[in-house]
C-alpha positions as CSV (number, residue, x, y, z in Angstrom):
1,M,49.7,1.6,16.6
2,S,47.2,-1.3,17.5
3,V,44.7,1.2,19.3
4,E,46.1,4.5,17.1
5,L,44.6,2.4,14.3
6,L,41.5,1.9,15.2
7,K,41.1,5.4,17.1
8,R,41.6,7.2,13.9
9,A,39.6,5.3,12.1
10,E,36.6,5.5,14.3
11,E,37.0,9.7,14.4
12,R,37.3,9.4,10.5
13,R,33.8,7.2,10.6
14,R,31.8,9.9,12.9
15,T,33.2,12.9,10.8
16,A,32.0,11.3,8.0
17,L,28.5,10.5,9.4
18,V,28.4,14.2,10.3
19,G,29.2,15.4,6.7
20,L,26.8,13.2,4.8
21,D,23.5,14.8,3.7
22,V,20.3,12.5,5.2
23,E,18.3,12.2,2.6
24,E,21.3,10.9,0.2
25,Q,22.5,8.8,3.0
26,A,18.9,7.1,3.7
27,Q,18.9,6.8,-0.4
28,R,22.0,4.7,-0.3
29,G,21.2,2.9,2.6
30,Q,24.7,3.8,4.4
31,Y,25.0,2.7,8.2
32,F,28.7,3.3,9.1
33,T,29.8,0.3,11.4
34,P,30.9,1.5,14.9
35,H,34.9,0.5,15.7
36,L,33.3,-2.0,18.2
37,A,31.4,-3.7,16.0
38,A,33.7,-3.5,13.3
39,Q,36.1,-5.4,15.9
40,I,33.2,-8.0,16.2
41,I,32.9,-8.8,12.7
42,A,36.3,-8.9,11.6
43,G,36.9,-11.1,14.5
44,L,34.6,-13.8,13.2
45,P,36.6,-15.4,10.6
46,R,38.7,-18.0,10.8
47,V,42.3,-17.2,10.3
48,V,43.5,-20.2,8.0
49,E,47.2,-20.6,7.5
50,I,47.5,-19.2,3.9
51,E,50.7,-17.5,2.4
52,S,49.3,-14.5,1.8
53,I,45.7,-13.3,2.0
54,R,43.7,-11.1,-0.5
55,V,40.8,-9.1,1.3
56,L,37.5,-7.1,-0.5
57,D,35.7,-4.4,1.1
58,P,32.5,-3.6,-0.7
59,G,31.0,-0.5,0.1
60,A,34.0,0.0,2.3
61,G,32.9,3.8,3.6
62,S,35.5,4.9,5.9
63,G,37.5,1.9,5.6
64,I,36.6,0.9,9.4
65,L,36.2,-3.1,9.0
66,S,39.6,-3.1,6.8
67,A,41.0,-1.3,9.7
68,A,39.4,-3.9,12.2
69,L,40.7,-6.6,10.1
70,V,44.2,-5.6,9.6
71,D,44.1,-4.8,13.8
72,R,43.8,-8.6,14.5
73,L,45.8,-10.0,11.6
74,R,48.9,-7.9,12.2
75,V,48.3,-9.9,15.9
76,E,47.3,-13.1,14.9
77,R,49.9,-13.8,11.6
78,P,52.2,-11.0,11.9
79,G,54.1,-10.0,8.9
80,L,51.1,-11.8,6.7
81,P,50.8,-10.3,3.1
82,V,47.6,-8.9,3.1
83,H,46.1,-6.8,0.0
84,I,42.6,-4.7,0.4
85,V,40.2,-3.7,-2.1
86,A,38.1,-1.2,-0.9
87,V,35.2,-0.6,-3.8
88,E,33.3,2.8,-2.9
89,N,31.3,5.3,-5.2
90,D,30.3,7.8,-3.0
91,A,33.3,10.9,-3.7
92,V,32.3,12.3,-0.5
93,L,33.9,9.3,1.6
94,H,36.9,8.6,-0.6
95,A,39.1,11.4,1.2
96,A,38.5,9.2,4.5
97,L,38.6,5.8,3.2
98,A,41.7,6.9,1.3
99,E,43.5,8.2,4.6
100,T,42.5,5.0,6.6
101,L,44.3,3.2,3.9
102,G,47.4,5.1,4.1
103,D,47.5,4.1,7.9
104,L,46.9,0.6,7.3
105,E,49.6,0.6,4.3
106,R,52.2,1.5,7.4
107,V,51.5,-2.0,8.7
108,D,54.0,-4.6,7.8
109,G,52.8,-6.8,4.5
110,V,49.7,-4.7,3.9
111,T,48.9,-2.8,0.5
112,T,45.9,-1.5,-0.2
113,E,43.6,-0.3,-3.6
114,L,40.7,2.2,-3.8
115,V,38.7,1.4,-6.6
116,D,36.3,4.2,-7.0
117,A,33.3,2.0,-8.8
118,D,29.4,1.1,-7.9
119,F,30.3,-2.1,-6.5
120,L,26.9,-4.3,-8.2
121,A,28.6,-3.0,-11.6
122,W,32.3,-3.8,-10.9
123,A,31.6,-7.1,-9.3
124,L,29.7,-8.4,-12.4
125,T,32.6,-7.6,-14.5
126,T,35.8,-8.2,-12.5
127,D,37.5,-11.2,-13.2
128,R,39.4,-10.9,-9.9
129,R,38.8,-13.0,-6.8
130,F,39.3,-13.1,-2.8
131,D,40.4,-15.3,0.1
132,L,38.2,-13.0,2.5
133,V,35.3,-10.7,1.6
134,I,34.4,-8.2,4.6
135,Q,31.2,-5.9,4.8
136,N,28.8,-3.9,6.3
137,P,26.5,-3.6,2.4
138,P,24.0,-0.8,2.2
139,Y,20.3,-1.2,3.3
140,A,18.1,-0.5,1.0
141,K,15.0,-1.4,-0.8
142,L,15.5,-2.1,-4.9
143,R,12.7,-0.3,-6.9
144,T,10.8,-2.4,-9.5
145,G,12.3,-1.7,-12.9
146,S,15.1,0.5,-11.4
147,E,18.7,0.0,-13.0
148,P,20.1,-1.7,-10.2
149,Q,17.6,-4.2,-10.1
150,N,17.6,-5.0,-13.6
151,L,21.3,-5.2,-13.4
152,L,20.9,-7.7,-11.0
153,R,18.0,-9.4,-12.6
154,S,20.5,-10.2,-16.0
155,A,22.9,-12.1,-13.8
156,K,19.7,-13.8,-12.3
157,I,20.1,-12.2,-8.7
158,I,16.3,-12.1,-7.5
159,V,16.4,-10.0,-4.1
160,P,14.1,-7.2,-2.7
161,N,17.0,-5.7,-1.2
162,I,20.4,-4.5,-2.0
163,Y,22.4,-5.9,1.0
164,A,21.4,-9.3,0.0
165,A,22.7,-8.6,-3.6
166,F,26.4,-7.7,-2.4
167,L,26.2,-10.9,0.5
168,D,25.5,-12.6,-2.9
169,L,28.2,-11.1,-5.1
170,G,30.5,-11.5,-2.3
171,L,30.0,-15.2,-2.1
172,R,30.6,-15.3,-6.0
173,L,34.0,-13.3,-5.9
174,L,35.7,-15.8,-3.5
175,V,38.3,-18.5,-4.2
176,D,36.8,-22.0,-3.0
177,W,37.3,-22.3,0.4
178,G,37.3,-18.5,1.0
179,Q,35.1,-16.9,3.4
180,Q,33.0,-14.2,3.7
181,V,31.7,-12.2,7.0
182,A,29.3,-9.7,7.0
183,I,26.6,-7.7,8.7
184,T,23.2,-7.4,7.8
185,P,19.4,-7.5,9.1
186,R,18.6,-10.8,9.9
187,S,15.5,-10.8,7.2
188,W,16.8,-12.6,4.8
189,M,17.4,-15.7,7.3
190,N,13.0,-16.7,6.6
191,G,10.4,-15.8,5.1
192,P,9.3,-16.0,1.1
193,Y,10.8,-12.9,0.0
194,Y,14.6,-14.3,0.4
195,S,13.8,-18.1,-0.1
196,A,15.5,-18.0,-3.8
197,F,18.6,-16.5,-2.3
198,R,19.0,-18.4,1.0
199,R,18.7,-21.4,-0.6
200,G,21.1,-20.1,-3.5
201,F,23.6,-19.0,-0.4
202,V,23.6,-22.4,1.8
203,D,23.7,-24.1,-1.4
204,A,27.1,-22.2,-2.4
205,A,28.4,-21.7,1.2
206,G,28.4,-23.0,4.9
207,I,27.9,-20.7,7.7
208,D,30.8,-21.3,10.2
209,A,30.5,-18.5,13.0
210,I,27.5,-16.4,14.1
211,H,27.0,-13.3,16.4
212,T,23.8,-12.0,17.2
213,F,22.8,-8.9,19.2
214,E,20.0,-8.9,21.7
215,S,19.2,-5.1,21.2
216,R,18.3,-3.9,17.7
217,S,18.7,0.0,18.9
218,K,22.3,0.2,20.1
219,V,24.5,-1.1,17.4
220,F,24.2,1.5,14.7
221,G,22.5,3.7,17.6
222,D,24.4,6.8,16.1
223,T,23.1,6.2,13.1
224,G,19.4,6.5,13.8
225,V,18.6,2.9,12.2
226,L,16.7,0.5,14.6
227,Q,17.0,-3.0,13.1
228,E,18.0,-6.7,14.3
229,S,21.5,-7.1,12.7
230,I,23.7,-10.1,12.9
231,V,27.0,-10.9,11.7
232,V,27.5,-14.2,9.9
233,S,30.6,-15.8,8.7
234,A,30.5,-18.4,5.8
235,T,32.9,-20.3,3.9
236,R,32.7,-20.8,0.3
237,G,32.3,-24.7,-0.9
238,R,32.9,-26.1,2.7
239,T,30.1,-27.1,5.3
240,P,31.0,-27.7,8.7
241,D,29.7,-30.4,11.3
242,K,28.9,-27.2,14.0
243,V,28.2,-23.4,14.0
244,V,29.7,-21.5,16.8
245,I,27.1,-18.8,17.9
246,H,28.2,-16.0,19.7
247,T,25.2,-13.3,21.8
248,S,25.9,-10.2,23.4
249,Q,22.9,-7.6,24.4
250,D,24.9,-4.9,21.7
251,H,28.7,-4.2,20.7
252,N,29.7,-3.0,23.4
253,S,29.0,-6.1,25.6
254,T,31.1,-8.8,26.4
255,P,29.2,-12.2,24.4
256,S,28.2,-15.3,25.5
257,S,28.9,-18.6,23.1
258,R,27.8,-21.8,22.3
259,T,28.8,-24.5,19.8
260,V,25.6,-25.9,17.8
261,A,25.1,-28.5,15.2
262,Y,25.0,-27.4,11.8
263,G,21.4,-29.1,11.3
264,D,20.2,-27.1,13.8
265,I,20.8,-23.9,12.3
266,V,20.5,-24.4,8.6
267,T,17.8,-25.9,7.5
268,P,16.1,-26.4,3.9
269,D,13.5,-23.3,4.5
270,F,15.3,-21.4,7.1
271,I,18.0,-20.5,9.1
272,H,17.5,-21.0,13.4
273,V,19.4,-18.6,15.4
274,P,19.1,-20.3,18.6
275,A,21.5,-17.9,20.9
276,T,21.2,-19.7,24.1
277,E,20.4,-23.2,25.4
278,S,16.9,-22.3,25.9
279,D,16.3,-21.0,22.6
280,A,17.7,-24.6,21.1
281,Q,15.6,-26.1,23.7
282,A,12.5,-24.1,22.4
283,V,13.5,-25.3,18.6
284,A,14.0,-29.1,19.7
285,W,10.1,-28.8,21.5
286,M,8.5,-27.3,18.5
287,S,10.3,-29.7,16.2
288,T,9.3,-33.0,17.6
289,H,5.6,-31.5,18.8
290,A,4.3,-29.5,16.1
291,R,4.7,-30.8,12.6
292,H,1.6,-29.4,10.4
293,T,1.5,-26.1,8.9
294,L,-2.0,-24.3,8.2
295,A,-1.5,-25.5,4.7
296,D,-1.9,-28.6,5.7
297,L,-4.8,-28.3,8.6
298,G,-6.9,-26.9,5.5
299,L,-6.4,-23.5,6.9
300,T,-5.4,-19.7,5.6
301,V,-3.5,-16.5,6.6
302,S,-4.1,-13.2,5.5
303,T,-3.6,-9.6,6.5
304,G,-6.5,-7.5,7.3
305,R,-8.0,-5.8,4.2
306,V,-8.4,-2.6,5.5
307,V,-5.5,0.4,5.5
308,D,-6.9,2.9,7.6
309,F,-5.3,5.8,5.2
310,R,-6.7,4.5,2.3
311,S,-10.4,3.9,3.4
312,R,-10.6,7.1,5.8
313,E,-14.0,8.1,4.5
314,M,-15.3,4.7,5.1
315,L,-14.5,4.6,9.1
316,H,-16.0,6.0,11.5
317,H,-16.2,6.5,15.6
318,E,-20.0,6.4,16.2
319,H,-21.7,3.1,15.0
320,I,-24.1,4.6,12.3
321,D,-26.7,2.2,10.2
322,G,-25.2,-0.4,8.4
323,A,-22.0,0.2,10.0
324,V,-19.5,-3.0,10.4
325,P,-17.3,-3.7,13.0
326,M,-14.0,-1.8,12.5
327,V,-11.2,-4.6,14.4
328,N,-7.7,-3.3,14.9
329,P,-5.3,-4.4,17.5
330,T,-6.5,-2.5,20.6
331,H,-9.5,-4.6,20.3
332,I,-7.2,-7.7,21.3
333,R,-6.9,-7.1,24.9
334,G,-5.6,-10.3,27.6
335,G,-6.4,-12.8,24.9
336,V,-9.8,-11.8,24.1
337,T,-11.2,-9.6,21.6
338,Q,-13.3,-6.7,22.9
339,H,-15.7,-4.5,20.8
340,P,-16.0,-1.3,21.0
341,V,-13.7,0.0,23.2
342,G,-14.1,3.4,23.0
343,A,-10.4,3.5,21.2
344,K,-9.1,7.1,19.6
345,K,-9.1,4.9,16.3
346,P,-12.5,4.4,14.5
347,E,-14.1,1.4,15.4
348,W,-16.8,0.9,12.5
349,F,-16.9,0.7,9.1
350,H,-19.3,1.5,6.6
351,A,-19.1,1.5,2.5
352,E,-20.7,1.2,-0.6
353,P,-21.6,-2.2,-1.7
354,A,-19.3,-2.2,-4.6
355,D,-16.4,-1.5,-1.8
356,T,-17.4,-3.8,0.9
357,A,-17.0,-7.3,-1.2
358,K,-13.1,-6.5,-1.2
359,L,-12.7,-5.1,2.1
360,L,-15.0,-7.3,4.4
361,V,-15.0,-10.9,5.8
362,P,-18.0,-12.9,6.3
363,G,-19.5,-13.6,9.9
364,G,-17.7,-16.4,11.6
365,D,-15.2,-17.3,13.9
366,Y,-11.6,-15.8,13.3
367,V,-8.2,-16.0,14.9
368,L,-6.8,-12.7,14.8
369,I,-2.8,-12.0,15.2
370,K,-0.9,-8.4,16.1
371,R,1.4,-7.9,13.3
372,F,3.5,-5.7,15.2
373,S,5.5,-5.6,18.4
374,A,8.6,-4.6,19.8
375,K,11.3,-7.1,20.4
376,E,11.8,-5.9,23.9
377,E,8.0,-7.0,24.6
378,R,6.9,-9.3,26.9
379,R,5.3,-11.3,24.0
380,R,6.2,-11.2,20.2
381,V,3.2,-13.2,19.2
382,V,-0.4,-12.3,20.6
383,S,-3.7,-13.6,19.9
384,A,-7.4,-13.5,19.9
385,V,-10.9,-15.1,18.9
386,W,-12.9,-12.6,16.7
387,R,-16.8,-14.0,16.4
388,S,-19.2,-12.4,14.8
389,E,-22.3,-13.5,12.6
390,G,-22.6,-10.4,10.9
391,E,-19.3,-9.1,8.3
392,V,-16.6,-7.6,9.9
393,A,-13.8,-5.3,8.8
394,F,-9.8,-6.6,10.0
395,D,-7.4,-3.9,10.2
396,N,-4.1,-4.6,7.9
397,K,-2.2,-4.4,11.2
398,L,-3.8,-7.7,11.9
399,N,-3.3,-11.4,10.6
400,Y,-6.2,-13.6,10.2
401,V,-6.4,-17.1,10.1
402,H,-9.8,-18.7,7.9
403,Q,-10.6,-21.6,5.9
404,D,-11.6,-20.9,2.3
405,G,-12.2,-17.2,3.4
406,H,-14.9,-18.1,6.1
407,G,-14.7,-18.5,9.5
408,L,-13.4,-21.8,11.7
409,E,-14.7,-24.5,13.4
410,A,-15.4,-23.1,16.4
411,E,-13.1,-25.5,18.7
412,V,-10.3,-25.4,16.3
413,A,-10.3,-21.3,17.0
414,D,-10.4,-21.7,20.3
415,G,-7.4,-24.3,20.1
416,L,-5.5,-22.8,17.9
417,S,-5.6,-19.2,19.7
418,V,-4.2,-21.1,22.8
419,F,-1.4,-22.2,21.4
420,L,-0.6,-19.3,19.7
421,N,-0.5,-17.4,23.0
422,S,1.7,-20.4,24.6
423,T,5.2,-19.6,25.9
424,Q,6.4,-22.5,23.6
425,L,5.4,-20.7,20.4
426,D,6.2,-17.4,21.7
427,S,10.0,-18.7,22.0
428,Y,10.4,-20.5,19.0
429,F,8.8,-17.7,17.1
430,R,11.8,-15.7,18.2
431,V,14.3,-17.7,17.5
432,F,12.7,-18.6,14.1
433,S,11.8,-15.2,12.8
434,G,14.1,-12.2,12.6
435,H,11.6,-9.8,11.7
436,T,9.9,-6.9,14.3
437,Q,6.4,-7.9,13.2
438,V,4.7,-11.3,12.5
439,N,4.1,-11.8,9.0
440,A,1.7,-14.0,7.6
441,A,4.5,-15.7,5.4
442,D,5.7,-16.5,9.0
443,L,2.6,-18.1,10.0
444,R,2.4,-20.1,6.7
445,Q,6.0,-21.5,7.3
446,M,5.7,-22.5,11.0
447,R,4.3,-26.1,12.3
448,F,1.1,-26.3,14.4
449,P,-0.5,-29.1,16.0
450,S,-2.9,-31.4,14.6
451,L,-6.4,-30.6,14.4
452,D,-7.4,-32.9,16.7
453,Q,-4.8,-31.5,19.2
454,L,-6.2,-28.0,18.8
455,R,-9.6,-28.9,19.5
456,Q,-8.6,-30.4,22.9
457,L,-6.8,-27.0,23.7
458,S,-9.8,-25.3,23.1
459,A,-10.7,-26.7,26.5
460,V,-8.9,-24.0,28.1
461,T,-10.2,-20.9,29.1
462,S,-8.2,-19.3,31.4
463,R,-6.2,-16.5,30.2
464,D,-3.4,-17.6,33.1
465,Q,0.0,-17.9,31.4
466,L,1.3,-21.1,33.6
467,E,-2.2,-22.7,33.0
468,I,-1.8,-22.3,29.4
469,D,1.5,-23.3,28.8
470,A,0.8,-26.2,30.9
471,A,-1.6,-27.3,29.0
472,V,-0.1,-27.2,26.0
473,E,2.9,-29.1,27.4
474,A,0.0,-31.9,28.3
475,I,-2.0,-32.2,25.1
476,L,1.3,-31.8,22.4
477,A,4.0,-33.6,25.3
478,P,2.3,-35.7,27.2
479,T,4.4,-38.1,29.6
480,E,4.9,-41.4,28.2
481,V,4.0,-44.0,30.9
482,K,6.0,-47.1,31.6
483,A,4.7,-49.9,31.8
């Protein structure tokens, strides 16, 4: 029965996926859970000693998460009364979902209920409460002024993406010490867009376990989505001392596991996910040796002002009279900036004076950081210093560090770029950030050395990684000399 139960649910998932309209699926943010990932999700919550369990499966799809949960419970708690409420408003999926629920009801003790309703509206009006919420919520941005956003705002749920609303509502529908487990993008764990939601989440519930995947491309591979997914299990009203971290390449591979102190995972500002011992060491090193935000140092980071497709008439491949350098990520090479380089993209910018004021920055020394990089790349953070006497245009795919809109002190700029190019910083950033890009908001939250330490780092002129890392270690974490 066990193999057959999940096999049948997986077949329905695949059939439903083929039958969906791609455009409507994208609008709904539907990404159906493969059965192996469903087993991981269903395996994460604690099985507690209760006489019966009420389960909520929001946005149930074809019902594979409920199937995986029942498959686990029938082994670990045979005969346990389980009532599953599956909420799904996509009528195209109802036949598949009903068949899966029918299969589940053949398991001893299991009853089910299919609720045809929009989960957001249903959750805000129901008085029902549950012992466990298991979900793979839809992933779609909430449009400003849309009906879903207005509905959520009326309930004081302020989130940029619908998946976070599902998580918030899932917690609200739990009994005290009830559990929620969900697979979502990792983006809610840091950054300003989710700060209110994140604080509310960790205030209401304690994170018990996390499963993270090293590959961004395989978990939902057959749906075409490229997303850094993470599974989080949390208990309402309970904060544990430890968090269990599981890590696997994808949903097909065997995970490794480790236990980490709760305070090393959850902080007031963001949630770390140190999947390995080296990750934990990176967090500990940075927390000890870099204590200043950019704001503490009197510095600011901004995103480049020029968006190429909006400024086509201002961009030029050849230098013309009055043009200034147009700097984009291709100009950062080997830890330095080079311009021009004969790139395919335009390398010069020229506009009327009325436009230049808002698109150019004055001459000076700026630290540039590439915004985009793949998780599988050798480095996530790539930086270099730009120096010029005259004005310059920075592409929107770059972040730049400045001081009140002007250039930095030369030594501070050099030292900051050295630090950003260190392995210590890159290792930490991979634990800190769940994004596939380096956002200015992330850089504002991170910690950096003091100005004096940055000036000392400016003496490092080598581009050799080992020498950069050794200098950062020597200046930020000097070995104590014992008497």
